[in-house]
C-alpha positions as a printed NumPy array, in Angstrom:
array([[38.645, 94.178, 18.048],
       [36.107, 92.849, 15.966],
       [33.296, 90.627, 17.922],
       [33.764, 88.109, 15.801],
       [37.446, 87.919, 17.317],
       [36.235, 89.053, 21.034],
       [34.032, 85.712, 20.466],
       [36.648, 83.313, 20.302],
       [38.35 , 84.754, 23.009],
       [35.436, 84.356, 25.487],
       [34.893, 81.084, 24.333],
       [31.444, 81.965, 22.75 ],
       [30.155, 78.929, 21.114],
       [27.98 , 80.487, 18.59 ],
       [25.569, 76.818, 19.064],
       [21.984, 76.391, 17.86 ],
       [20.149, 73.988, 19.564],
       [16.38 , 73.345, 19.948],
       [14.732, 71.648, 23.189],
       [11.531, 70.727, 23.424],
       [ 9.504, 72.133, 26.74 ],
       [ 5.877, 70.658, 26.716],
       [ 4.362, 72.603, 23.726],
       [ 6.931, 75.469, 23.891],
       [10.443, 75.063, 21.964],
       [13.512, 76.967, 23.266],
       [15.742, 77.955, 20.187],
       [19.24 , 78.283, 22.148],
       [21.726, 79.886, 20.189],
       [19.18 , 82.969, 18.657],
       [18.453, 84.587, 21.873],
       [18.703, 84.334, 25.387],
       [16.233, 83.101, 27.793],
       [15.288, 84.699, 31.07 ],
       [13.618, 82.533, 33.796],
       [11.635, 84.338, 36.788],
       [12.593, 83.286, 40.092],
       [ 9.422, 82.329, 42.574],
       [10.514, 81.083, 45.755],
       [ 7.536, 80.007, 47.985],
       [ 9.647, 79.165, 51.18 ],
       [ 9.772, 80.772, 54.728],
       [13.576, 81.43 , 54.133],
       [14.746, 82.395, 50.932],
       [17.809, 84.823, 50.985],
       [16.308, 87.295, 48.772],
       [12.541, 86.844, 48.996],
       [11.702, 84.416, 51.677],
       [ 8.001, 84.604, 53.031],
       [ 6.864, 86.876, 50.259],
       [ 5.112, 84.67 , 47.953],
       [ 3.911, 81.706, 50.248],
       [-0.013, 82.49 , 49.684],
       [-1.366, 81.619, 46.425],
       [-2.843, 84.128, 44.981],
       [ 0.271, 86.368, 45.879],
       [ 2.871, 83.749, 44.13 ],
       [ 0.216, 83.273, 40.743],
       [-0.001, 87.1  , 40.832],
       [ 3.736, 87.36 , 41.057],
       [ 4.315, 84.806, 38.186],
       [ 1.733, 86.519, 35.921],
       [ 3.563, 89.776, 36.625],
       [ 7.013, 88.407, 35.565],
       [ 6.143, 86.849, 32.294],
       [ 4.363, 90.199, 31.254],
       [ 7.799, 91.788, 31.975],
       [ 9.37 , 89.452, 29.512],
       [ 9.927, 86.348, 32.012],
       [10.501, 83.136, 29.311],
       [ 9.952, 80.368, 32.195],
       [ 8.909, 80.569, 35.468],
       [10.924, 78.293, 37.986],
       [ 9.201, 77.735, 41.386],
       [11.544, 76.595, 44.322],
       [ 9.707, 75.05 , 47.583],
       [13.038, 74.527, 49.359],
       [15.73 , 77.769, 50.162],
       [18.834, 76.228, 49.01 ],
       [20.429, 79.188, 50.566],
       [23.613, 78.668, 53.18 ],
       [22.332, 77.235, 56.428],
       [18.69 , 76.692, 55.182],
       [16.745, 74.034, 56.748],
       [15.893, 70.845, 54.956],
       [12.56 , 70.233, 54.397],
       [10.828, 66.793, 53.673],
       [ 9.18 , 66.124, 50.471],
       [ 6.055, 65.925, 51.88 ],
       [ 6.318, 69.705, 52.897],
       [ 7.676, 70.994, 49.763],
       [ 4.539, 69.747, 47.843],
       [ 2.139, 71.322, 50.382],
       [ 4.195, 74.863, 49.233],
       [ 4.456, 74.266, 45.519],
       [ 2.11 , 71.391, 44.222],
       [-1.23 , 73.858, 44.083],
       [ 0.65 , 76.477, 42.637],
       [ 1.878, 74.542, 40.006],
       [-1.327, 73.562, 39.22 ],
       [-3.   , 76.926, 38.962],
       [ 0.352, 78.364, 36.958],
       [-0.094, 75.173, 34.286],
       [-3.74 , 76.541, 33.587],
       [-3.143, 80.349, 33.733],
       [ 0.563, 80.986, 32.453],
       [ 1.572, 80.806, 28.512],
       [ 4.931, 79.882, 29.479],
       [ 6.844, 76.471, 30.843],
       [ 6.966, 76.194, 34.139],
       [10.167, 74.528, 35.991],
       [10.365, 73.512, 39.778],
       [13.338, 73.735, 41.76 ],
       [13.651, 70.49 , 43.44 ],
       [16.472, 67.365, 44.049],
       [13.589, 65.324, 45.199],
       [12.268, 62.613, 42.647],
       [ 8.972, 61.866, 44.837],
       [ 8.226, 66.162, 44.072],
       [ 9.488, 65.854, 40.634],
       [ 6.824, 63.221, 39.916],
       [ 4.169, 65.268, 41.174],
       [ 4.595, 68.312, 39.792],
       [ 5.075, 66.754, 36.806],
       [ 1.674, 65.523, 37.002],
       [ 0.516, 67.956, 37.788],
       [ 1.626, 70.747, 34.539],
       [ 5.324, 71.435, 35.197],
       [ 7.336, 71.4  , 32.377],
       [11.115, 70.558, 33.467],
       [12.794, 70.39 , 36.425],
       [15.568, 71.911, 37.99 ],
       [18.294, 70.389, 40.105],
       [20.573, 71.628, 42.487],
       [22.346, 68.43 , 42.99 ],
       [22.919, 67.471, 39.131],
       [20.968, 64.183, 39.412],
       [23.229, 62.93 , 42.121],
       [21.403, 63.45 , 45.317],
       [18.45 , 61.084, 44.78 ],
       [18.93 , 58.181, 42.433],
       [15.416, 57.818, 40.87 ],
       [15.378, 61.532, 39.751],
       [17.5  , 60.851, 36.218],
       [14.15 , 57.902, 35.44 ],
       [11.52 , 60.289, 36.513],
       [13.153, 63.003, 33.841],
       [13.178, 60.094, 31.232],
       [10.058, 59.081, 32.121],
       [ 8.078, 62.625, 31.624],
       [10.588, 63.351, 28.856],
       [11.113, 66.933, 29.867],
       [14.021, 69.005, 30.172],
       [16.918, 68.886, 32.729],
       [18.527, 71.903, 34.502],
       [21.857, 70.058, 36.15 ],
       [23.603, 71.832, 38.775],
       [27.284, 71.511, 40.298],
       [27.094, 71.638, 44.184],
       [29.12 , 69.982, 46.496],
       [29.463, 70.203, 49.882],
       [32.253, 72.658, 51.008],
       [34.155, 74.537, 48.969],
       [37.462, 72.769, 48.689],
       [38.689, 71.899, 45.185],
       [41.645, 68.951, 45.082],
       [42.335, 70.284, 41.193],
       [41.482, 73.378, 39.21 ],
       [37.719, 74.179, 39.86 ],
       [36.456, 74.392, 36.39 ],
       [37.932, 71.016, 36.047],
       [36.455, 69.379, 39.08 ],
       [32.892, 71.459, 38.142],
       [33.442, 69.678, 34.359],
       [34.242, 66.077, 36.141],
       [30.745, 66.669, 38.309],
       [28.649, 67.317, 35.134],
       [29.962, 64.765, 33.243],
       [28.804, 62.06 , 35.518],
       [25.724, 63.98 , 35.969],
       [25.053, 64.038, 32.359],
       [26.239, 59.971, 32.632],
       [23.572, 59.174, 34.836],
       [21.228, 61.302, 33.125],
       [21.563, 59.641, 29.793],
       [21.904, 56.028, 31.25 ],
       [18.412, 56.615, 33.012],
       [17.114, 57.462, 29.448],
       [17.336, 60.888, 29.255],
       [17.513, 62.474, 25.88 ],
       [20.886, 64.699, 24.754],
       [19.074, 67.415, 23.754],
       [17.149, 67.6  , 27.132],
       [20.027, 68.548, 29.075],
       [20.641, 71.974, 30.185],
       [23.751, 72.8  , 32.52 ],
       [24.449, 75.5  , 35.436],
       [28.072, 75.903, 37.059],
       [26.171, 76.358, 40.044],
       [27.232, 80.061, 41.389],
       [26.794, 80.292, 44.693],
       [26.568, 76.624, 45.808],
       [29.971, 75.221, 47.373],
       [32.417, 77.739, 46.38 ],
       [33.533, 80.881, 48.156],
       [32.482, 84.416, 46.514],
       [36.076, 84.584, 45.506],
       [35.817, 81.075, 43.64 ],
       [32.426, 82.404, 42.369],
       [33.907, 85.215, 40.494],
       [36.909, 82.869, 39.34 ],
       [34.241, 80.629, 37.867],
       [32.329, 83.72 , 36.08 ],
       [35.579, 84.543, 34.553],
       [36.148, 81.542, 32.523],
       [32.119, 80.337, 31.963],
       [33.178, 79.574, 28.329],
       [35.239, 77.022, 28.979],
       [31.955, 74.87 , 29.891],
       [31.086, 75.057, 26.394],
       [33.149, 72.485, 25.498],
       [30.81 , 69.722, 27.561],
       [28.317, 70.449, 24.453],
       [24.966, 71.574, 26.136],
       [22.78 , 74.692, 26.823],
       [23.925, 76.354, 29.986],
       [21.667, 78.379, 32.7  ],
       [22.96 , 81.043, 34.888],
       [22.136, 81.637, 38.113],
       [23.861, 84.686, 39.616],
       [20.616, 86.874, 41.06 ],
       [21.106, 89.393, 44.178],
       [23.758, 86.458, 45.661],
       [26.269, 86.667, 48.424],
       [29.183, 86.842, 45.105],
       [27.683, 90.492, 44.384],
       [27.199, 91.498, 48.106],
       [30.766, 91.08 , 48.619],
       [31.748, 92.925, 45.509],
       [29.187, 95.959, 46.265],
       [28.883, 95.686, 50.36 ],
       [25.269, 96.137, 49.788],
       [22.004, 93.908, 50.563],
       [19.959, 91.675, 48.457],
       [17.34 , 94.103, 47.091],
       [20.283, 96.499, 46.4  ],
       [22.437, 93.999, 43.819],
       [20.451, 94.5  , 40.701],
       [23.105, 96.263, 38.79 ],
       [25.604, 93.931, 40.009],
       [23.463, 91.042, 38.806],
       [22.733, 93.163, 35.302],
       [27.194, 92.745, 34.941],
       [27.322, 88.742, 35.431],
       [24.133, 88.857, 32.927],
       [26.314, 90.111, 30.058],
       [29.51 , 88.372, 31.23 ],
       [27.454, 84.822, 31.014],
       [26.039, 85.866, 27.587],
       [29.211, 87.053, 26.055],
       [30.698, 83.795, 27.248],
       [27.819, 81.327, 25.685],
       [25.064, 81.488, 28.393],
       [21.504, 80.901, 27.062],
       [19.797, 81.449, 30.291],
       [19.777, 83.45 , 33.01 ],
       [17.871, 83.106, 36.028],
       [16.553, 86.05 , 37.855],
       [14.22 , 88.185, 40.242],
       [14.199, 91.441, 38.284],
       [12.864, 90.865, 34.766],
       [12.58 , 94.204, 33.298],
       [16.195, 95.265, 34.188],
       [17.621, 91.715, 32.838],
       [15.359, 92.034, 29.825],
       [16.619, 95.045, 28.445],
       [20.53 , 94.01 , 29.396],
       [19.51 , 90.786, 27.525],
       [18.012, 92.569, 24.315],
       [21.15 , 94.734, 24.274],
       [23.857, 92.087, 24.541],
       [22.084, 89.562, 22.379],
       [21.744, 92.059, 19.737],
       [25.68 , 92.502, 19.84 ],
       [26.998, 88.903, 20.86 ],
       [24.197, 87.11 , 18.619],
       [25.116, 88.859, 15.326],
       [25.028, 86.324, 12.479]])
């Protein structure tokens, strides 16, 4: 089968979209971007507690950039199943000083993983360039207005309580994301600043996550760039029966599957391995 035919089968969109992010521009469709994960939490499932110290966090971010990360995504509240909710004050205590340091010392955009408008406002004031909302603007009614005010990219992720779906799962994910898009546009967020995330590992069983992965390309019908976050997640652990730190190869397989179906950003822990994987997959899939 020719590559062109394979792209059609895999719902590969072959779209080109430019997204402004501070002084940076993402040229989606020309390459896959790598978002490096920096969790500054005591309880994240894979690296909880590793980077609570500011200097350690800054050094880790710099190392990821040196290894090839295009974006650094900072998280101050774990979103793993069963994690404890934290206040906006505590989340800011964890992330704000790190954002301030990195805004001065990094050459790539800084994203902050938060669903709280108060946190988003403060980190954007401090120099962050984008927000990654795991509740797709539907948890905090003020979030969309903050994004519009600062005119930054927003990652809108699908999420829900529990894993029950009355309809086809892709249909329900698409419906959730359409609602989030409407919220964003109504608040004044520019269409070109919206990025979608199917929410692998959120409100889904491992089996449901596998099903969503096999049909990712259908989400291209929504018409927006897509971010995929599968790094070291339980879906991979279930398949391989391995702990988080031994799920690198499984993560790479999902990165390839995502790119083949039109994903524009992969959010990962292991930069070097994913960069090499992305480069090869891009060279094959993004042939003009």
